[in-house]
MIPA-937116 format. One record per residue (C-alpha): residue number from 1; residue in three letters; chain; x, z, y. Coordinates in Angstrom, 2 decimals, m for minus. Each point is the difference from the previous one (the first is absolute). Layout:
N
     i    aa   ch        xx        zz        yy
   NUM   ALA    A         X         Z         Y
...
END
This chain:
430
     i    aa   ch        xx        zz        yy
     1   MET    A     m4.59    m19.09     11.84
     2   VAL    A      1.46      3.17      1.50
     3   PRO    A     m2.17      2.63      1.69
     4   HIS    A      0.43      0.36      3.75
     5   LEU    A      2.14      2.97      1.08
     6   THR    A     m0.82      2.01      3.11
     7   THR    A      1.91      3.07      1.11
     8   ALA    A     m0.54      3.07      2.14
     9   LEU    A      3.58     m0.22      1.23
    10   THR    A      0.61     m1.01      3.58
    11   GLY    A      3.56     m1.00     m0.95
    12   PRO    A      1.21     m3.03     m1.97
    13   LEU    A     m2.19     m1.16     m2.86
    14   LEU    A      1.50      0.16     m3.48
    15   GLU    A      3.24      1.68      1.07
    16   LEU    A      0.25      1.66     m3.43
    17   GLU    A     m0.29     m3.32     m1.85
    18   LYS    A      2.66     m1.50      2.26
    19   HIS    A      2.35      2.91     m0.79
    20   PHE    A     m0.47     m0.71     m3.72
    21   LEU    A      0.80     m3.68      0.57
    22   ASP    A      3.13      0.81      2.01
    23   ASN    A      1.21      2.34     m2.74
    24   ALA    A     m1.13     m2.01     m3.06
    25   THR    A      3.52     m0.29     m1.45
    26   ALA    A      0.62      3.76      0.26
    27   ILE    A     m3.47      0.71     m1.41
    28   GLU    A      0.50     m2.19     m3.07
    29   ARG    A      3.47      1.44     m0.63
    30   TRP    A     m1.38      3.57      0.21
    31   MET    A     m2.89     m0.88     m2.31
    32   ARG    A      2.35     m1.52     m2.56
    33   SER    A      2.15      3.14     m0.05
    34   GLN    A     m3.06      2.19     m0.54
    35   TRP    A     m1.21     m1.99     m2.99
    36   GLN    A      3.39      0.47     m1.61
    37   GLU    A     m0.69      3.75     m0.01
    38   HIS    A     m3.71      0.02     m0.89
    39   MET    A     m2.05     m1.81     m2.63
    40   PRO    A     m2.95     m1.74      1.63
    41   PRO    A     m3.50      0.45     m1.42
    42   PHE    A     m1.22     m2.96     m2.07
    43   TYR    A     m2.55     m0.79      2.72
    44   GLY    A     m1.78      1.58      2.92
    45   SER    A     m2.15     m0.71      3.03
    46   THR    A     m0.15      1.70      3.35
    47   ASP    A     m2.63      0.08      2.75
    48   LEU    A      1.55     m0.43      3.44
    49   ARG    A     m1.38      0.61      3.48
    50   ASN    A      1.34     m1.83      3.05
    51   SER    A     m0.74      1.47      3.42
    52   GLY    A      2.68     m1.97      1.85
    53   PHE    A      1.88      3.15      0.96
    54   LYS    A      0.00      1.18     m3.61
    55   LEU    A      0.09     m1.78     m3.37
    56   ALA    A     m0.34      2.38     m2.93
    57   PRO    A     m1.19      0.28     m3.60
    58   VAL    A     m3.02      2.21     m0.54
    59   ASP    A     m0.29     m0.27     m3.79
    60   LEU    A      2.03     m1.24     m2.96
    61   ASN    A     m1.48     m0.97     m3.35
    62   LEU    A      2.19     m0.07     m3.11
    63   PHE    A     m2.75     m1.68     m2.03
    64   PRO    A     m1.03     m2.90      2.27
    65   GLY    A     m3.27     m1.72     m0.78
    66   GLY    A     m0.16     m2.98      2.37
    67   PHE    A      2.39     m2.65     m1.34
    68   ASN    A     m2.94     m2.41      0.03
    69   ASN    A     m0.07      0.21      3.81
    70   LEU    A      3.53     m1.36      0.47
    71   ASN    A      0.75     m3.50      1.19
    72   ASP    A      0.40     m2.24     m3.08
    73   ALA    A      2.92     m1.70      1.75
    74   PHE    A      2.00      3.20     m0.55
    75   LEU    A     m0.50      0.02     m3.78
    76   PRO    A      3.65     m1.10     m0.58
    77   LEU    A      1.14      3.05      2.03
    78   CYS    A     m2.12      2.24     m2.23
    79   VAL    A      1.39     m1.53     m3.18
    80   GLN    A      3.63      0.30      1.16
    81   ALA    A     m0.52      3.61      1.10
    82   ALA    A     m1.76      0.88     m3.27
    83   GLN    A      2.90     m1.60     m1.89
    84   ALA    A      2.45      2.22      1.87
    85   ALA    A     m2.15      3.06     m0.72
    86   VAL    A     m0.22     m0.81     m3.71
    87   GLU    A      3.76     m0.65     m0.28
    88   ARG    A      0.70      3.32      1.71
    89   ILE    A     m1.99      1.78     m2.72
    90   CYS    A      0.94     m2.03     m3.06
    91   VAL    A      2.05     m3.21      0.16
    92   GLY    A     m1.26     m1.22     m3.36
    93   ALA    A     m3.68      0.90      0.53
    94   ARG    A     m2.38     m2.35     m1.82
    95   SER    A     m3.35      1.75      0.32
    96   ILE    A     m1.89      2.43      2.19
    97   LEU    A     m3.24      1.96     m0.32
    98   LEU    A     m2.08      0.20      3.18
    99   VAL    A     m2.35      3.01      0.26
   100   PRO    A     m2.62     m0.65      2.70
   101   GLU    A     m2.51      2.24      1.77
   102   ASN    A     m3.33      0.55     m1.69
   103   HIS    A     m1.75     m2.29      2.51
   104   THR    A     m1.45     m2.43     m2.51
   105   ARG    A     m2.86     m0.90      2.35
   106   ASN    A      2.07     m0.39      3.17
   107   GLN    A      0.60     m3.75      0.12
   108   PHE    A      2.44      0.23      2.92
   109   TYR    A      2.17      2.46     m1.88
   110   LEU    A     m0.14     m2.09     m3.18
   111   GLN    A      1.14     m3.05      1.98
   112   ASN    A      2.97      2.11      1.10
   113   VAL    A      0.77      0.75     m3.67
   114   ALA    A     m0.23     m3.70     m0.84
   115   LYS    A      2.44     m0.89      2.80
   116   LEU    A      2.39      2.73     m1.18
   117   VAL    A     m0.17     m1.29     m3.58
   118   SER    A      0.74     m3.52      1.26
   119   ILE    A      3.06      1.19      1.98
   120   LEU    A      1.38      1.90     m3.00
   121   ARG    A     m0.50     m2.94     m2.37
   122   PHE    A      1.91     m2.26      2.38
   123   THR    A      2.99      2.35     m0.46
   124   GLY    A      0.02     m0.83     m3.71
   125   LEU    A     m1.80      3.11     m1.23
   126   GLU    A     m2.78      0.18     m2.54
   127   VAL    A     m2.71      2.11      1.65
   128   ARG    A     m2.90      1.88     m1.61
   129   LEU    A     m2.56      2.29      1.64
   130   GLY    A     m0.55      3.46     m1.45
   131   SER    A     m3.06      1.88      1.22
   132   LEU    A     m0.42      3.77      0.33
   133   LEU    A     m3.79     m0.38     m0.18
   134   PRO    A     m1.34      1.78     m3.10
   135   ASP    A     m2.69     m2.65     m0.48
   136   ILE    A      2.62     m2.75     m0.41
   137   THR    A      0.28      0.28     m3.79
   138   ALA    A      0.74     m3.67     m0.70
   139   PRO    A      1.41     m2.93      2.01
   140   THR    A     m2.50     m0.57      2.82
   141   VAL    A     m0.12     m3.16      2.12
   142   VAL    A     m0.88      0.44      3.68
   143   GLU    A     m1.05     m3.16      1.85
   144   LEU    A      1.23     m0.55      3.57
   145   PRO    A     m1.80     m1.88      2.82
   146   ASN    A      2.60     m2.81      0.04
   147   GLY    A     m0.74     m0.87     m3.63
   148   SER    A      3.03      1.77     m1.48
   149   SER    A     m0.15      3.15     m2.11
   150   LEU    A      1.91      3.12     m0.98
   151   THR    A      0.16      1.63     m3.41
   152   LEU    A      0.04      3.79     m0.03
   153   GLU    A      1.20      1.66     m3.19
   154   PRO    A     m0.07      3.59     m1.26
   155   LEU    A      3.32      1.83      0.30
   156   VAL    A      1.89      0.92     m3.17
   157   ARG    A      2.60      2.78     m0.12
   158   HIS    A      2.90      0.01     m2.48
   159   GLY    A      2.18      3.08      0.48
   160   GLY    A      1.70     m0.27      3.40
   161   ARG    A     m1.18     m3.58      0.58
   162   LEU    A     m3.22     m1.53      1.31
   163   GLY    A     m1.46     m3.43     m0.67
   164   VAL    A     m3.06     m1.81     m1.28
   165   GLU    A     m0.73     m1.27     m3.49
   166   GLY    A      2.92     m2.18     m1.18
   167   PHE    A      1.89      0.36      3.29
   168   ASP    A      2.95      2.34      0.62
   169   PRO    A      1.04     m0.64      3.64
   170   CYS    A      3.40      0.64      1.59
   171   ALA    A     m1.62      1.82      2.93
   172   VAL    A     m3.33      1.36      1.25
   173   LEU    A     m1.05     m0.97      3.53
   174   LEU    A     m2.64      2.26      1.55
   175   ASN    A     m2.49     m1.46      2.46
   176   ASN    A     m2.01      3.20     m0.35
   177   ASP    A      0.67      2.80      2.48
   178   LEU    A     m0.82      2.78     m2.51
   179   SER    A     m2.13      1.90      2.52
   180   ALA    A     m1.75      1.82     m2.83
   181   GLY    A      3.27      1.06     m1.64
   182   THR    A      2.28     m1.44     m2.67
   183   PRO    A     m1.94     m0.89     m3.18
   184   ALA    A      1.55      1.16     m3.27
   185   LEU    A      0.76     m3.64     m0.89
   186   LEU    A      2.38     m0.23      2.98
   187   GLN    A      1.80      3.30     m0.49
   188   ASP    A      3.52      0.29     m1.42
   189   LEU    A      0.68     m3.73     m0.38
   190   HIS    A      3.71      0.68     m0.39
   191   ASP    A      0.77     m3.22     m1.87
   192   GLN    A     m1.32     m2.34      2.71
   193   TRP    A      0.32     m0.66      3.69
   194   VAL    A     m3.18      1.06      1.81
   195   ILE    A     m0.17     m1.44      3.52
   196   PRO    A     m0.77      1.51      2.39
   197   PRO    A      0.75      3.31     m1.78
   198   VAL    A     m3.08      2.08     m0.73
   199   HIS    A      1.07      2.71      2.48
   200   ALA    A     m0.57     m2.58      2.76
   201   GLY    A     m3.75      0.10     m0.74
   202   TRP    A     m2.38      1.76      2.36
   203   HIS    A     m0.51      2.91     m2.40
   204   THR    A      3.42      1.28      1.09
   205   ARG    A      1.06     m2.16      2.95
   206   ARG    A     m0.39      1.40      3.52
   207   LYS    A     m0.13     m2.00      3.21
   208   SER    A      1.93      2.78      1.74
   209   ASN    A      2.97     m0.50     m2.38
   210   HIS    A      0.03     m3.66      0.94
   211   ALA    A     m0.24      0.83      3.71
   212   ALA    A      2.94      2.42     m0.28
   213   ALA    A      2.10     m2.66     m1.75
   214   TYR    A     m1.00     m2.56      2.62
   215   ASP    A      1.08      2.46      2.70
   216   ARG    A      3.52      0.08     m1.39
   217   VAL    A      0.19     m3.75     m0.68
   218   THR    A     m1.09     m0.93      3.52
   219   ALA    A      2.34      2.55      1.60
   220   ASP    A      2.97     m1.73     m1.68
   221   PHE    A     m1.32     m3.49      0.74
   222   CYS    A     m0.75      0.66      3.65
   223   ALA    A      3.43      1.56      0.53
   224   GLU    A      1.46     m3.22     m1.43
   225   ILE    A     m1.81     m2.35      2.41
   226   GLY    A     m0.51      2.31      2.98
   227   ILE    A     m3.74      0.61      0.36
   228   ASP    A     m2.18      3.09      0.29
   229   PRO    A     m1.34      0.76     m3.53
   230   TRP    A     m3.40      0.78      1.50
   231   ARG    A     m0.46     m3.74      0.66
   232   ILE    A     m0.35     m0.62     m3.74
   233   ASN    A     m0.87      3.43     m1.40
   234   PRO    A     m3.32      1.88      0.30
   235   ALA    A      0.38      3.78      0.35
   236   PHE    A     m1.52      2.03     m2.84
   237   ASP    A     m0.83      3.52     m1.12
   238   THR    A     m1.84      1.54     m2.95
   239   CYS    A     m2.72      2.57     m0.47
   240   THR    A     m0.57      1.55     m3.44
   241   GLY    A     m2.53      2.28     m1.67
   242   LEU    A     m3.00     m1.57      1.73
   243   ASP    A     m3.57      0.25     m1.20
   244   PHE    A     m2.15     m2.26      2.16
   245   HIS    A     m3.27      1.28     m1.49
   246   ALA    A      0.87      3.67      0.57
   247   ARG    A      1.74     m0.86      3.33
   248   THR    A      3.17      1.73     m1.25
   249   GLY    A      3.07     m0.98      2.04
   250   GLU    A     m2.09     m1.72      2.68
   251   GLN    A      1.68      1.80      2.93
   252   GLU    A      3.54     m0.52     m1.35
   253   LEU    A     m0.71     m3.72     m0.35
   254   ALA    A     m1.38     m0.18      3.54
   255   ASP    A      3.05      1.83      1.40
   256   LYS    A      2.42     m2.40     m1.71
   257   VAL    A     m1.95     m3.01      1.24
   258   ALA    A      0.08      1.40      3.55
   259   THR    A      3.79      0.43     m0.19
   260   MET    A      0.48     m3.57     m1.22
   261   LEU    A     m2.27     m1.45      2.69
   262   ASP    A      2.07      1.80      2.64
   263   GLY    A      3.17     m1.53     m1.46
   264   ILE    A     m1.51     m3.51      0.02
   265   ARG    A     m1.12      0.41      3.62
   266   ALA    A      3.57      0.90      0.96
   267   LYS    A      1.31     m3.18     m1.69
   268   TYR    A     m2.72     m2.13      1.61
   269   LYS    A      1.04      1.37      3.39
   270   GLU    A      3.66     m0.81     m0.76
   271   TYR    A     m0.88     m3.62     m0.81
   272   GLY    A     m2.66     m0.49      2.67
   273   VAL    A     m2.83     m0.39     m2.49
   274   SER    A     m3.42      0.68      1.45
   275   ASP    A     m1.95     m0.17     m3.26
   276   GLU    A     m1.75      3.01     m1.51
   277   PRO    A      2.02      1.61     m2.82
   278   PHE    A     m1.58      0.77     m3.35
   279   VAL    A      0.96      1.32     m3.41
   280   VAL    A     m1.20     m0.88     m3.48
   281   VAL    A     m0.77      2.79     m2.44
   282   LYS    A      0.00     m1.20     m3.59
   283   ALA    A      0.30      1.28     m3.53
   284   ASP    A      3.66      0.53     m0.92
   285   ALA    A     m0.69     m1.80     m3.28
   286   GLY    A     m2.30     m2.93     m0.54
   287   THR    A     m0.78     m3.51      1.05
   288   TYR    A     m2.80     m2.48      0.74
   289   GLY    A     m0.43      1.34      3.53
   290   MET    A     m1.83      3.09     m1.30
   291   GLY    A      0.32      3.46      1.54
   292   VAL    A      1.04     m1.38      3.42
   293   MET    A     m1.04      1.23      3.46
   294   THR    A      1.07     m1.09      3.50
   295   VAL    A      0.33      2.87      2.51
   296   LYS    A      0.54     m0.20      3.79
   297   ASP    A     m0.73      3.65      0.79
   298   ALA    A      0.83      2.96     m2.26
   299   ALA    A     m3.40      1.50      0.86
   300   GLU    A     m1.60     m2.75     m2.11
   301   LEU    A      1.31      1.79     m3.11
   302   ILE    A     m1.85      3.23      0.70
   303   GLY    A     m3.45      0.05     m1.54
   304   LEU    A      0.01     m3.35     m1.82
   305   ASN    A     m3.49     m1.06     m1.06
   306   ARG    A     m0.97     m0.35     m3.65
   307   LYS    A      0.57     m3.77     m0.09
   308   GLN    A      3.50      0.37      1.44
   309   ARG    A      0.88      2.83     m2.39
   310   ASN    A     m1.24     m2.01     m2.99
   311   LYS    A      2.04     m3.02      1.13
   312   MET    A      3.22      2.02      0.31
   313   SER    A     m0.37      2.17     m3.07
   314   VAL    A      0.09     m2.63     m2.79
   315   VAL    A      2.11     m3.13     m0.67
   316   LYS    A      0.30     m2.54     m2.82
   317   GLU    A     m0.98      1.21     m3.49
   318   GLY    A     m1.94      2.87      1.63
   319   LEU    A      3.15      2.04      0.61
   320   GLU    A     m0.40      2.83      2.49
   321   VAL    A      2.14      0.04      3.15
   322   HIS    A      1.79      3.23      0.88
   323   ASP    A      3.17     m1.40      1.58
   324   VAL    A      0.12     m2.50      2.86
   325   ILE    A      2.61     m1.88      1.97
   326   ILE    A     m0.43     m0.13      3.77
   327   GLN    A      1.43     m3.31      1.17
   328   GLU    A      0.51     m1.31      3.52
   329   GLY    A     m2.52     m2.75      0.56
   330   VAL    A      1.36     m3.44      0.86
   331   HIS    A     m2.34     m2.33      1.86
   332   THR    A     m0.26     m3.57     m1.16
   333   PHE    A      0.10     m2.37      2.95
   334   GLU    A     m0.38     m3.08     m2.16
   335   THR    A     m3.35     m1.75      0.13
   336   LEU    A     m1.49     m3.11     m1.59
   337   ASN    A     m3.13     m1.40      1.69
   338   GLY    A     m0.64      3.43      1.48
   339   ALA    A      0.39      1.86     m3.33
   340   VAL    A      2.87      2.44     m0.48
   341   ALA    A      2.68     m0.91     m2.52
   342   GLU    A      2.96      1.62     m1.73
   343   PRO    A      2.73     m1.57     m2.14
   344   VAL    A      0.46      0.91     m3.66
   345   VAL    A      3.45     m0.94     m1.33
   346   TYR    A      0.69     m0.62     m3.71
   347   MET    A      3.37      0.52     m1.65
   348   MET    A      1.54     m0.44     m3.46
   349   ASP    A      3.36      1.54     m0.79
   350   HIS    A      1.57      0.24      3.50
   351   TYR    A     m1.39     m3.34      1.21
   352   VAL    A     m2.96     m0.63      2.27
   353   VAL    A     m2.21     m2.56     m1.78
   354   GLY    A     m2.79     m0.44      2.56
   355   GLY    A     m2.92      1.83      1.42
   356   PHE    A     m3.37     m0.31      1.63
   357   TYR    A     m2.00      1.43      2.84
   358   ARG    A     m2.80      2.43     m0.63
   359   VAL    A     m2.64     m0.96      2.56
   360   HIS    A     m2.96      2.26      0.66
   361   THR    A     m2.89     m1.01      2.23
   362   GLN    A     m1.59      3.45      0.13
   363   ARG    A      2.94      2.27      0.75
   364   GLY    A      1.95      0.89      3.14
   365   ARG    A      3.75     m0.23      0.59
   366   ASP    A      0.40      3.73     m0.58
   367   GLU    A     m1.99      0.09     m3.27
   368   ASN    A      0.84     m0.33     m3.69
   369   LEU    A     m0.61     m3.64     m1.01
   370   ASN    A      0.27      0.69     m3.73
   371   ALA    A     m3.55      1.23     m0.22
   372   PRO    A     m1.81     m0.07     m3.36
   373   GLY    A     m3.11     m2.16     m0.04
   374   MET    A      0.95     m1.73      3.24
   375   HIS    A      0.67     m3.68      0.33
   376   PHE    A      3.50     m1.25      0.71
   377   GLU    A      1.40     m3.48      0.18
   378   PRO    A      3.47     m0.59     m1.40
   379   LEU    A      2.01     m2.33      2.18
   380   ALA    A      3.17     m1.02     m1.85
   381   PHE    A      3.30     m0.07      1.87
   382   GLU    A      0.89     m3.55      0.97
   383   ALA    A      3.77      0.55      0.01
   384   PRO    A      2.39      2.06     m2.16
   385   CYS    A      1.33      3.32      1.30
   386   SER    A      3.66     m0.73     m0.64
   387   LEU    A      0.84     m2.93      2.30
   388   PRO    A     m0.08      0.91      3.69
   389   ASP    A      0.45     m2.78      2.55
   390   CYS    A      1.98      1.15      3.03
   391   ASN    A     m0.84     m3.24      1.81
   392   GLN    A     m3.65      1.02      0.17
   393   GLU    A     m1.73      2.82      1.85
   394   PRO    A     m0.13      3.45     m1.63
   395   ASP    A     m3.75     m0.51     m0.47
   396   ALA    A      0.42     m3.21     m2.03
   397   ALA    A     m1.24      0.38     m3.59
   398   PRO    A      3.46      0.00     m1.68
   399   ASN    A      1.25      2.68      2.40
   400   ARG    A     m3.02      2.26     m0.05
   401   PHE    A      0.00     m0.20     m3.79
   402   TYR    A      3.73      0.77     m0.07
   403   ALA    A     m0.65      3.24      1.90
   404   TYR    A     m2.78      0.81     m2.46
   405   GLY    A      2.37     m0.67     m2.89
   406   VAL    A      2.68      2.30      1.41
   407   VAL    A     m2.37      2.95      0.40
   408   ALA    A     m1.67     m0.68     m3.36
   409   ARG    A      3.39      0.01     m1.76
   410   LEU    A      0.82      3.32      1.66
   411   ALA    A     m3.23      1.41     m1.46
   412   LEU    A      0.93     m1.44     m3.41
   413   LEU    A      3.46      1.57      0.23
   414   ALA    A     m1.65      3.32      0.82
   415   ALA    A     m2.21     m0.44     m3.09
   416   SER    A      3.13     m0.57     m2.10
   417   VAL    A      1.55      3.23      1.35
   418   GLU    A     m3.31      1.79     m0.55
   419   ILE    A     m0.21     m1.12     m3.66
   420   GLU    A      3.60      1.11     m0.61
   421   GLU    A     m0.52      3.42      1.59
   422   THR    A     m3.29      0.76     m1.75
   423   ALA    A      1.08     m1.11     m3.49
   424   PRO    A     m0.60      2.75     m2.54
   425   ALA    A      3.10      1.64     m1.38
   426   VAL    A      1.06     m1.44     m3.34
   427   ALA    A      0.42      2.63     m2.69
   428   VAL    A      3.52      0.00     m1.41
   429   GLU    A      0.27      0.65     m3.72
   430   ALA    A      2.45      2.73     m1.01
END
């Protein structure tokens, strides 16, 4: 099942997807050359928005937590991609330590961990789970709804290596976004691969760095295949030094939002789009859809009420927000039974391994669908993202998913560039 796509364009439907199909050979050749220059992240997921006239990523997660939502038919793709990722790190790897989030009561997240463990074991790795929770002082069995279980174990540090009792793994795989900072146990693990690297965690990562890298990646890509980068790239700006409670920086933020809205209106006029432009203001660091606000008029940012200020001022782990990214809003014109939907694409190494639709019955097409506490229905992709069919219409599942896969891989490439550019300098011994 694929959500229905409507568009505000008066011109041809799905022209962008057709351009991707017509240039698939050039696209794949360009992608291959890029991955020869950059090391892909071990895994990642990106939220896309499809408005017909524009298909763009709005978020990229380097610690994806929804592997349980993927189509089981694509499990072989996951295993092959994981195998490639492991071989890239250590050809002779025999074991890996997976460090999950501290969501021991979130059954959906734990099912994701179980699926990830299963994928890794199919690659021939011994997998153990090491928990950062201080109350995990002995092996602890967590039961899952499907009758299976996970065993969480306390982490053990030996010099520059991390493991659990009786287990010294070749590598440490983080499925924890380190929003609260890097625990001492994970610092200075010089004798082991840590993937993703700890500086990719949200304690140091900034969405604006990713957006800047994506800017450059898409400029090169679009020059290669002859399209306007705006078709796949949301404009962005930043505003720093904010204090939502004290209203510090409120006017500067409003002025920047007004400038961006004017720019979007100009592009909408160029492409004959009659829809109302909007921007999304969100914390420059953080995840889980926290610290996010949709704005259609800059005046909305002057004199925010207490509820709005509270919402914008704190994100995961209670961290205060002082820096935000202002991102061009991308409508989603995909609907399923009247509910808005957006695709989420999952990748391992540089391969697309599947995805699902986030479907929200209580949100509009210009709103954030990743809303904490709200219900969403995962709808797994029915076809892989790597096999377009030129004999079918651009809107056929293989072709729509191919377009998703292209844009998602561009976001992943940008993440690779971002990780390289933000890596801390290595001290050189005299």
